[in-house]
Every structure is written in structure tokens, then in C-alpha cells.
Residue, then its C-alpha position, 0 to 999 in steps of 0.5 A: m790862952d794865958m799869954r804869961r804862961l805861954v811866954g814862960r813856957n817858951t822862955r824855959k823851952i828855949r833856955l833849956a834847948k840852948g843849955l842855959t841856966q836861969e842864972q846865965l840867962a839873967e846875966r845875958s839879959g840884965f834881968s835878975q834870976q828871980y825875974i827869970s824864974d817868975l817869968e817862966r812860972g807865968c807870974r810876970n807880965p813882961t813888956v814888949v821891951s822885956l820880950y825883945e831883950l829876952a829874945q836877944a839874950l836867947g839868940v832868937h826872934y822875939l816872936e818865938l816867945l809868943q808862938p802858941d804850942k803846936k797841937 
């Protein structure tokens, strides 16, 4: 399991469900829009602190960003 891709997919899924653009999430989280884009494409390796800050900006528990897809 590639955790970078998993976190990216979950971030994108939650962001879209909340009706946010990457720019809006960037403003809320303090990360750049480019960072959000790279993260969602699985090109970033976020730290635990980054995951927590993203989860706060999305209004979810940080573990939701780490949940594997249900099959």
C-alpha cells in the first residue's frame, strides 16, 4: 500500500465532499495550492503534523486521511 497515494486520494475525496477547491483548502490549512496538488497526486510525503493540520482544515479526524479504501 502506497501511503502517499492513499493520503492523497482521501484528501481529495474529503475536499470535494466538502465542496472546497484546492485554493480554499490551501487558505484554510496554510499550505500552498501547489502543495495540496502534489499531495493529492501522491507526490508528497506529509509529516504527522501536516496530516493533523490538513485534517483540521478539512474538519475531519486525522485518521480519516489514513483510512484504506473499503473493498
